[in-house]
N, CA, C and O of each residue as an XYZ file, in Angstrom:
740
protein
N     100.140    104.228     58.044
C     100.663    103.245     58.979
C     102.094    102.886     58.593
O     102.425    102.787     57.411
N     102.919    102.698     59.587
C     104.318    102.376     59.347
C     104.438    100.957     58.807
O     103.635    100.081     59.129
N     105.455    100.750     57.980
C     105.629     99.393     57.478
C     106.409     98.568     58.505
O     107.029     99.111     59.420
N     106.364     97.281     58.336
C     106.947     96.354     59.310
C     108.428     96.623     59.554
O     108.891     96.567     60.693
N     109.167     96.912     58.493
C     110.608     97.119     58.623
C     110.918     98.303     59.540
O     111.843     98.234     60.348
N     110.149     99.387     59.418
C     110.360    100.560     60.268
C     110.066    100.219     61.725
O     110.814    100.602     62.624
N     108.982     99.503     61.949
C     108.603     99.136     63.316
C     109.656     98.221     63.925
O     110.044     98.400     65.080
N     110.118     97.245     63.158
C     111.131     96.312     63.654
C     112.422     97.058     63.990
O     113.068     96.770     64.998
N     112.790     98.011     63.147
C     113.991     98.812     63.421
C     113.854     99.547     64.756
O     114.808     99.609     65.532
N     112.681    100.099     65.021
C     112.448    100.795     66.291
C     112.555     99.833     67.469
O     113.151    100.157     68.496
N     111.971     98.646     67.310
C     112.032     97.655     68.391
C     113.476     97.268     68.663
O     113.898     97.193     69.817
N     114.232     97.024     67.603
C     115.628     96.623     67.757
C     116.492     97.740     68.345
O     117.555     97.479     68.908
N     116.027     98.991     68.210
C     116.740    100.133     68.793
C     116.331    100.369     70.244
O     116.820    101.302     70.881
N     115.445     99.538     70.765
C     115.087     99.624     72.166
C     113.681    100.111     72.453
O     113.293    100.176     73.620
N     112.902    100.456     71.441
C     111.534    100.922     71.636
C     110.616     99.694     71.715
O     110.024     99.272     70.721
N     110.517     99.139     72.923
C     109.732     97.917     73.111
C     108.248     98.143     72.850
O     107.542     97.223     72.437
N     107.776     99.354     73.088
C     106.364     99.666     72.876
C     105.951     99.554     71.419
O     104.782     99.303     71.125
N     106.889     99.736     70.505
C     106.575     99.647     69.081
C     106.152     98.228     68.684
O     105.456     98.034     67.687
N     106.579     97.251     69.471
C     106.234     95.861     69.152
C     104.730     95.623     69.234
O     104.202     94.724     68.579
N     104.046     96.425     70.035
C     102.586     96.295     70.143
C     101.917     96.518     68.791
O     100.871     95.930     68.516
N     102.507     97.358     67.948
C     101.967     97.584     66.603
C     102.011     96.296     65.783
O     101.066     95.973     65.062
N     103.114     95.570     65.901
C     103.259     94.291     65.190
C     102.229     93.293     65.724
O     101.550     92.620     64.948
N     102.117     93.203     67.045
C     101.183     92.257     67.651
C      99.764     92.563     67.187
O      99.037     91.664     66.765
N      99.373     93.826     67.263
C      98.010     94.205     66.863
C      97.749     93.926     65.386
O      96.639     93.553     65.004
N      98.761     94.105     64.572
C      98.598     93.904     63.131
C      98.434     92.424     62.769
O      97.655     92.091     61.876
N      99.155     91.540     63.450
C      99.217     90.140     63.031
C      98.538     89.143     63.956
O      98.454     87.963     63.616
N      98.051     89.572     65.110
C      97.507     88.590     66.057
C      96.304     87.832     65.493
O      96.130     86.651     65.792
N      95.481     88.487     64.692
C      94.332     87.801     64.095
C      94.749     86.716     63.126
O      94.180     85.625     63.134
N      95.736     87.002     62.291
C      96.209     86.016     61.300
C      96.882     84.829     61.990
O      96.660     83.677     61.620
N      97.708     85.125     62.999
C      98.393     84.053     63.725
C      97.363     83.175     64.434
O      97.462     81.948     64.409
N      96.383     83.806     65.061
C      95.329     83.042     65.741
C      94.559     82.180     64.741
O      94.201     81.042     65.045
N      94.309     82.717     63.561
C      93.586     81.976     62.528
C      94.360     80.732     62.096
O      93.785     79.653     61.949
N      95.652     80.889     61.897
C      96.501     79.749     61.505
C      96.429     78.659     62.576
O      96.244     77.482     62.266
N      96.575     79.060     63.821
C      96.578     78.082     64.904
C      95.189     77.493     65.146
O      95.062     76.322     65.504
N      94.158     78.300     64.952
C      92.786     77.831     65.156
C      92.440     76.720     64.173
O      91.690     75.806     64.514
N      92.975     76.787     62.961
C      92.705     75.744     61.966
C      93.340     74.420     62.390
O      92.822     73.347     62.079
N      94.457     74.505     63.096
C      95.128     73.294     63.536
C      94.549     72.733     64.818
O      94.586     71.524     65.047
N      94.014     73.610     65.657
C      93.456     73.204     66.946
C      92.070     73.818     67.089
O      91.871     74.713     67.910
N      91.106     73.343     66.296
C      89.802     74.003     66.243
C      89.012     73.986     67.542
O      88.118     74.815     67.717
N      89.304     73.084     68.446
C      88.503     72.993     69.667
C      89.338     73.281     70.910
O      88.999     72.850     72.012
N      90.410     74.001     70.724
C      91.293     74.290     71.841
C      90.894     75.599     72.515
O      90.550     76.578     71.852
N      90.946     75.595     73.822
C      90.637     76.804     74.578
C      91.873     77.652     74.847
O      91.758     78.767     75.356
N      93.062     77.132     74.510
C      94.263     77.880     74.823
C      94.952     78.470     73.598
O      96.171     78.644     73.601
N      94.203     78.775     72.567
C      94.779     79.396     71.369
C      95.428     80.735     71.726
O      96.519     81.047     71.247
N      94.757     81.523     72.569
C      95.305     82.832     72.938
C      96.669     82.694     73.603
O      97.561     83.510     73.367
N      96.837     81.672     74.430
C      98.125     81.442     75.076
C      99.196     81.080     74.052
O     100.329     81.555     74.130
N      98.828     80.241     73.101
C      99.782     79.833     72.072
C     100.151     81.029     71.195
O     101.315     81.192     70.829
N      99.162     81.871     70.855
C      99.429     83.075     70.062
C     100.412     83.966     70.816
O     101.352     84.498     70.227
N     100.194     84.124     72.112
C     101.089     84.949     72.917
C     102.502     84.372     72.900
O     103.479     85.115     72.806
N     102.609     83.055     72.991
C     103.916     82.411     72.937
C     104.602     82.664     71.598
O     105.816     82.865     71.547
N     103.826     82.655     70.516
C     104.385     82.922     69.183
C     104.981     84.330     69.154
O     106.092     84.520     68.660
N     104.260     85.306     69.672
C     104.760     86.681     69.643
C     105.952     86.889     70.578
O     106.832     87.701     70.294
N     105.979     86.164     71.680
C     107.145     86.241     72.570
C     108.367     85.663     71.865
O     109.448     86.252     71.889
N     108.182     84.512     71.243
C     109.276     83.874     70.495
C     109.760     84.798     69.368
O     110.963     84.961     69.165
N     108.817     85.398     68.642
C     109.184     86.303     67.548
C     109.953     87.513     68.084
O     110.929     87.951     67.475
N     109.513     88.044     69.213
C     110.177     89.218     69.793
C     111.642     88.912     70.099
O     112.537     89.679     69.745
N     111.869     87.783     70.758
C     113.241     87.428     71.119
C     114.063     86.968     69.921
O     115.291     86.919     69.992
N     113.401     86.634     68.836
C     114.098     86.205     67.626
C     114.277     87.339     66.613
O     114.885     87.131     65.563
N     113.765     88.516     66.906
C     113.869     89.639     65.960
C     115.300     89.910     65.493
O     115.490     90.237     64.321
N     116.313     89.791     66.353
C     117.674     90.016     65.850
C     118.082     89.048     64.735
O     118.967     89.353     63.936
N     117.438     87.890     64.685
C     117.746     86.897     63.641
C     116.953     87.124     62.352
O     117.273     86.542     61.316
N     115.918     87.969     62.413
C     115.078     88.223     61.233
C     115.896     88.944     60.165
O     116.642     89.879     60.456
N     115.739     88.491     58.930
C     116.441     89.105     57.792
C     115.459     90.006     57.049
O     114.489     89.510     56.476
N     115.690     91.317     57.046
C     114.760     92.261     56.410
C     114.536     92.017     54.910
O     113.584     92.545     54.335
N     115.395     91.233     54.285
C     115.203     90.950     52.860
C     114.042     89.975     52.634
O     113.578     89.815     51.504
N     113.576     89.330     53.694
C     112.458     88.400     53.602
C     111.182     89.047     54.131
O     111.232     90.030     54.869
N     110.065     88.497     53.753
C     108.774     88.986     54.210
C     108.627     88.736     55.709
O     108.784     87.608     56.176
N     108.326     89.789     56.454
C     108.155     89.631     57.898
C     106.976     88.729     58.206
O     107.064     87.870     59.083
N     105.871     88.913     57.492
C     104.677     88.111     57.781
C     104.960     86.625     57.562
O     104.525     85.792     58.358
N     105.679     86.286     56.500
C     106.009     84.885     56.236
C     106.908     84.333     57.351
O     106.744     83.189     57.776
N     107.849     85.146     57.818
C     108.744     84.757     58.904
C     107.933     84.494     60.177
O     108.147     83.497     60.865
N     107.008     85.393     60.475
C     106.162     85.259     61.659
C     105.247     84.037     61.543
O     105.076     83.294     62.510
N     104.660     83.828     60.359
C     103.778     82.677     60.162
C     104.552     81.372     60.309
O     104.007     80.379     60.792
N     105.805     81.365     59.900
C     106.638     80.168     60.032
C     106.853     79.874     61.519
O     106.825     78.712     61.927
N     107.065     80.904     62.327
C     107.198     80.708     63.774
C     105.897     80.130     64.326
O     105.925     79.218     65.153
N     104.763     80.653     63.874
C     103.460     80.163     64.334
C     103.266     78.695     63.950
O     102.810     77.893     64.764
N     103.611     78.349     62.720
C     103.476     76.960     62.260
C     104.373     76.046     63.096
O     103.945     74.975     63.526
N     105.610     76.470     63.322
C     106.530     75.652     64.112
C     106.022     75.477     65.545
O     106.124     74.392     66.119
N     105.481     76.542     66.111
C     104.919     76.444     67.474
C     103.712     75.507     67.471
O     103.499     74.745     68.414
N     102.931     75.576     66.401
C     101.792     74.673     66.259
C     102.238     73.225     66.170
O     101.617     72.341     66.762
N     103.310     72.979     65.437
C     103.851     71.618     65.322
C     104.292     71.119     66.693
O     104.009     69.979     67.062
N     104.984     71.973     67.451
C     105.408     71.585     68.797
C     104.197     71.247     69.673
O     104.200     70.254     70.399
N     103.169     72.087     69.592
C     101.958     71.865     70.388
C     101.271     70.575     69.961
O     100.788     69.813     70.798
N     101.231     70.337     68.650
C     100.599     69.120     68.146
C     101.329     67.883     68.661
O     100.699     66.909     69.074
N     102.664     67.928     68.633
C     103.443     66.786     69.131
C     103.154     66.548     70.612
O     103.021     65.408     71.057
N     103.060     67.635     71.361
C     102.761     67.518     72.784
C     101.378     66.896     72.992
O     101.207     66.023     73.843
N     100.416     67.340     72.228
C      99.047     66.854     72.380
C      98.860     65.463     71.804
O      97.943     64.742     72.197
N      99.720     65.085     70.876
C      99.612     63.774     70.252
C      99.728     62.690     71.311
O      99.145     61.613     71.186
N     100.486     62.989     72.351
C     100.658     62.029     73.429
C      99.423     61.957     74.325
O      99.186     60.950     74.992
N      98.639     63.038     74.331
C      97.421     63.070     75.143
C      96.281     62.448     74.343
O      96.376     62.352     73.119
N      95.223     62.033     74.994
C      94.093     61.458     74.255
C      93.515     62.441     73.249
O      93.403     63.636     73.519
N      93.155     61.925     72.104
C      92.589     62.768     71.053
C      91.227     63.337     71.427
O      90.755     64.266     70.772
N      90.593     62.814     72.445
C      89.287     63.333     72.833
C      89.333     64.812     73.161
O      88.339     65.515     72.982
N      90.462     65.293     73.636
C      90.573     66.704     73.967
C      90.438     67.579     72.725
O      90.077     68.751     72.826
N      90.721     67.023     71.572
C      90.667     67.798     70.333
C      89.361     67.612     69.565
O      89.106     68.329     68.597
N      88.541     66.666     69.983
C      87.344     66.350     69.210
C      86.146     67.161     69.671
O      86.071     67.619     70.811
N      85.234     67.317     68.764
C      83.999     68.016     69.068
C      83.023     66.991     69.631
O      82.329     66.306     68.880
N      82.974     66.889     70.964
C      82.107     65.891     71.568
C      80.833     66.494     72.129
O      79.954     65.772     72.599
N      80.729     67.804     72.081
C      79.539     68.470     72.606
C      78.472     68.531     71.527
O      78.718     69.016     70.423
N      77.296     68.041     71.849
C      76.176     68.122     70.930
C      75.163     69.097     71.500
O      74.756     68.965     72.654
N      74.762     70.054     70.723
C      73.782     71.029     71.175
C      72.391     70.485     70.936
O      72.132     69.846     69.916
N      71.508     70.734     71.862
C      70.118     70.328     71.729
C      69.291     71.571     71.479
O      68.780     72.186     72.414
N      69.161     71.937     70.226
C      68.389     73.118     69.844
C      66.979     72.721     69.427
O      66.351     73.405     68.618
N      66.494     71.646     69.962
C      65.172     71.183     69.566
C      65.294     70.238     68.386
O      66.399     69.866     67.990
N      64.175     69.857     67.834
C      64.215     68.914     66.713
C      64.887     69.536     65.489
O      64.539     70.634     65.054
N      65.853     68.804     64.955
C      66.569     69.270     63.765
C      66.325     68.275     62.642
O      66.119     67.090     62.903
N      66.344     68.729     61.418
C      66.168     67.802     60.295
C      67.283     66.757     60.282
O      68.422     67.038     60.655
N      66.936     65.561     59.850
C      67.918     64.474     59.799
C      69.129     64.851     58.958
O      70.256     64.490     59.296
N      68.908     65.564     57.879
C      70.021     65.945     57.006
C      71.030     66.816     57.736
O      72.237     66.618     57.594
N      70.556     67.765     58.505
C      71.458     68.653     59.245
C      72.279     67.851     60.248
O      73.472     68.102     60.420
N      71.649     66.901     60.899
C      72.354     66.057     61.859
C      73.439     65.233     61.165
O      74.563     65.141     61.660
N      73.109     64.644     60.039
C      74.085     63.835     59.309
C      75.265     64.672     58.835
O      76.412     64.231     58.914
N      74.991     65.874     58.344
C      76.070     66.756     57.897
C      76.991     67.086     59.067
O      78.214     67.058     58.928
N      76.402     67.397     60.219
C      77.202     67.715     61.410
C      78.052     66.514     61.813
O      79.231     66.669     62.130
N      77.468     65.328     61.804
C      78.199     64.120     62.163
C      79.356     63.874     61.186
O      80.450     63.486     61.597
N      79.110     64.099     59.908
C      80.169     63.904     58.915
C      81.302     64.903     59.131
O      82.476     64.540     59.057
N      80.955     66.149     59.395
C      81.995     67.163     59.641
C      82.804     66.819     60.885
O      84.030     66.935     60.888
N      82.122     66.401     61.929
C      82.813     66.022     63.161
C      83.740     64.844     62.896
O      84.884     64.828     63.350
N      83.242     63.865     62.163
C      84.061     62.702     61.837
C      85.253     63.071     60.972
O      86.353     62.555     61.168
N      85.037     63.959     60.023
C      86.137     64.386     59.161
C      87.193     65.137     59.969
O      88.390     64.927     59.775
N      86.754     66.004     60.867
C      87.696     66.718     61.743
C      88.495     65.726     62.578
O      89.705     65.875     62.753
N      87.809     64.717     63.088
C      88.469     63.699     63.901
C      89.534     62.980     63.071
O      90.645     62.745     63.545
N      89.190     62.638     61.847
C      90.142     61.957     60.970
C      91.315     62.877     60.615
O      92.458     62.426     60.531
N      91.030     64.158     60.409
C      92.105     65.110     60.077
C      93.068     65.297     61.242
O      94.253     65.557     61.029
N      92.572     65.168     62.472
C      93.425     65.370     63.638
C      94.519     64.315     63.733
O      95.518     64.518     64.422
N      94.338     63.193     63.049
C      95.351     62.141     63.052
C      96.522     62.531     62.149
O      97.645     62.069     62.350
N      96.260     63.380     61.159
C      97.311     63.819     60.243
C      98.295     64.724     60.967
O      97.948     65.367     61.957
N      99.527     64.769     60.467
C     100.486     65.678     61.087
C     100.105     67.121     60.757
O      99.337     67.374     59.828
N     100.643     68.046     61.518
C     100.238     69.447     61.436
C     100.498     70.044     60.054
O      99.688     70.831     59.565
N     101.606     69.687     59.421
C     101.915     70.253     58.105
C     100.841     69.883     57.084
O     100.414     70.723     56.292
N     100.409     68.627     57.107
C      99.380     68.202     56.153
C      98.024     68.798     56.512
O      97.278     69.246     55.641
N      97.721     68.796     57.794
C      96.443     69.357     58.249
C      96.359     70.854     57.924
O      95.304     71.353     57.533
N      97.464     71.551     58.088
C      97.498     72.991     57.811
C      97.232     73.275     56.340
O      96.445     74.162     56.012
N      97.882     72.530     55.451
C      97.700     72.763     54.019
C      96.265     72.443     53.608
O      95.671     73.168     52.810
N      95.710     71.363     54.150
C      94.312     71.025     53.848
C      93.378     72.147     54.311
O      92.476     72.554     53.578
N      93.599     72.638     55.522
C      92.739     73.684     56.064
C      92.853     74.968     55.252
O      91.842     75.604     54.952
N      94.067     75.353     54.896
C      94.238     76.581     54.123
C      93.589     76.469     52.745
O      92.986     77.423     52.255
N      93.720     75.292     52.124
C      93.184     75.138     50.771
C      91.665     74.961     50.766
O      90.965     75.610     49.988
N      91.160     74.089     51.629
C      89.741     73.767     51.574
C      88.863     74.615     52.493
O      87.723     74.923     52.145
N      89.377     74.992     53.653
C      88.565     75.784     54.569
C      88.686     77.285     54.292
O      87.690     78.008     54.285
N      89.929     77.741     54.063
C      90.111     79.159     53.761
C      90.073     79.432     52.263
O      90.085     80.585     51.832
N      90.027     78.363     51.478
C      89.940     78.434     50.028
C      91.059     79.287     49.416
O      90.822     80.113     48.535
N      92.277     79.065     49.906
C      93.432     79.768     49.354
C      94.002     78.983     48.181
O      93.935     77.754     48.149
N      94.555     79.698     47.232
C      95.192     79.060     46.081
C      96.552     78.509     46.505
O      97.049     78.814     47.589
N      97.143     77.694     45.634
C      98.474     77.169     45.918
C      99.456     78.323     46.124
O     100.285     78.284     47.033
N      99.360     79.340     45.284
C     100.261     80.491     45.374
C     100.086     81.219     46.707
O     101.073     81.614     47.327
N      98.853     81.398     47.147
C      98.601     82.087     48.415
C      99.135     81.270     49.592
O      99.704     81.824     50.533
N      98.950     79.964     49.533
C      99.474     79.096     50.589
C     100.991     79.151     50.580
O     101.628     79.224     51.630
N     101.562     79.115     49.380
C     103.006     79.192     49.222
C     103.560     80.447     49.885
O     104.553     80.395     50.611
N     102.915     81.551     49.630
C     103.348     82.829     50.197
C     103.170     82.845     51.710
O     104.056     83.296     52.437
N     102.045     82.362     52.179
C     101.716     82.391     53.609
C     102.667     81.522     54.429
O     103.037     81.887     55.545
N     103.062     80.374     53.879
C     103.892     79.426     54.622
C     105.371     79.477     54.234
O     106.179     78.709     54.757
N     105.722     80.380     53.320
C     107.109     80.491     52.844
C     107.604     79.165     52.259
O     108.706     78.709     52.565
N     106.781     78.567     51.425
C     107.117     77.320     50.753
C     106.998     77.530     49.255
O     106.336     78.467     48.808
N     107.631     76.670     48.482
C     107.459     76.754     47.039
C     106.077     76.210     46.675
O     105.484     75.436     47.426
N     105.579     76.625     45.518
C     104.273     76.147     45.059
C     104.318     74.632     44.878
O     103.345     73.941     45.179
N     105.438     74.116     44.391
C     105.571     72.666     44.217
C     105.487     71.932     45.555
O     104.892     70.857     45.641
N     106.080     72.511     46.592
C     106.005     71.897     47.919
C     104.570     71.894     48.423
O     104.121     70.923     49.033
N     103.851     72.985     48.166
C     102.437     73.062     48.570
C     101.648     71.980     47.852
O     100.855     71.273     48.474
N     101.858     71.844     46.539
C     101.157     70.808     45.766
C     101.446     69.419     46.320
O     100.548     68.590     46.472
N     102.725     69.185     46.618
C     103.138     67.883     47.115
C     102.493     67.601     48.478
O     101.977     66.507     48.709
N     102.524     68.587     49.374
C     101.942     68.388     50.705
C     100.432     68.179     50.620
O      99.868     67.356     51.343
N      99.792     68.923     49.740
C      98.349     68.775     49.595
C      98.017     67.384     49.045
O      97.069     66.742     49.496
N      98.798     66.931     48.078
C      98.594     65.598     47.514
C      98.806     64.522     48.585
O      98.010     63.590     48.701
N      99.879     64.655     49.364
C     100.159     63.694     50.431
C      99.066     63.745     51.498
O      98.663     62.711     52.031
N      98.595     64.944     51.804
C      97.550     65.098     52.825
C      96.266     64.390     52.389
O      95.635     63.688     53.179
N      95.888     64.583     51.124
C      94.689     63.908     50.616
C      94.853     62.395     50.683
O      93.939     61.674     51.085
N      96.029     61.927     50.284
C      96.299     60.486     50.281
C      96.241     59.936     51.707
O      95.624     58.899     51.949
N      96.882     60.627     52.646
C      96.886     60.159     54.033
C      95.482     60.184     54.633
O      95.112     59.288     55.391
N      94.711     61.199     54.298
C      93.346     61.275     54.798
C      92.509     60.133     54.234
O      91.731     59.509     54.955
N      92.675     59.867     52.949
C      91.955     58.764     52.310
C      92.343     57.430     52.971
O      91.482     56.597     53.257
N      93.658     57.241     53.210
C      94.117     56.006     53.857
C      93.547     55.888     55.265
O      93.161     54.800     55.692
N      93.494     56.995     55.979
C      92.942     57.001     57.334
C      91.464     56.615     57.330
O      91.010     55.857     58.188
N      90.721     57.139     56.361
C      89.298     56.819     56.259
C      89.092     55.332     55.951
O      88.215     54.688     56.528
N      89.898     54.800     55.048
C      89.806     53.372     54.688
C      90.178     52.505     55.885
O      89.521     51.501     56.160
N      91.238     52.896     56.598
C      91.692     52.151     57.771
C      90.593     52.100     58.841
O      90.353     51.050     59.437
N      89.941     53.216     59.078
C      88.860     53.282     60.057
C      87.702     52.397     59.649
O      87.107     51.702     60.473
N      87.388     52.433     58.355
C      86.268     51.627     57.856
C      86.572     50.138     57.987
O      85.684     49.356     58.326
N      87.817     49.734     57.724
C      88.196     48.327     57.826
C      88.145     47.828     59.261
O      87.909     46.644     59.501
N      88.364     48.721     60.212
C      88.302     48.332     61.622
C      86.863     48.156     62.088
O      86.613     47.811     63.243
N      85.939     48.391     61.199
C      84.534     48.209     61.545
C      83.831     49.478     61.971
O      82.635     49.472     62.259
N      84.577     50.562     62.008
C      83.975     51.836     62.379
C      83.496     52.577     61.132
O      83.865     52.246     60.005
N      82.699     53.545     61.360
C      82.256     54.389     60.248
C      83.314     55.448     60.067
O      83.673     56.112     61.039
N      83.846     55.643     58.835
C      84.950     56.570     58.623
C      84.600     58.005     59.004
O      85.472     58.759     59.435
N      83.366     58.378     58.854
C      82.953     59.731     59.212
C      81.847     59.617     60.221
O      81.325     60.632     60.682
């Protein structure tokens, strides 16, 4: 398989069809990044397509000395931030898991675990995308600080700092919810 630099060179020389190789190679990863930020969204595919369109038109600005995947993931993260800001103005109900499946009688423990996960997701949705992304990559995808650093083109120290801030903000959000008389999860 051709490496990214060769494919990008072909695209920049006018071979638009070569870009399909890039899309096919990275669409799963880009979708995964965005899915963690918008777990209940039905328009992830549209956002992924927008990321690849933006990347295509930005290819002349790409510097081959940098990792293409990191450059592409940064575009995806930025597009996710834009989408999050847009949705922040809309009611959060659109992002919450409000559908409950009735699969017959379920053990009380399973129900409580589901409720806690739903509540935690709801609380995480209040966090900004950068903090939510780092939490999801570390705890849901179980990536190390170094892997997150590489994936997001950030220093390991920045990843540590964002993860620390994300935990603190999530903890504050849970306490704030509890003080308002609601159950934090």
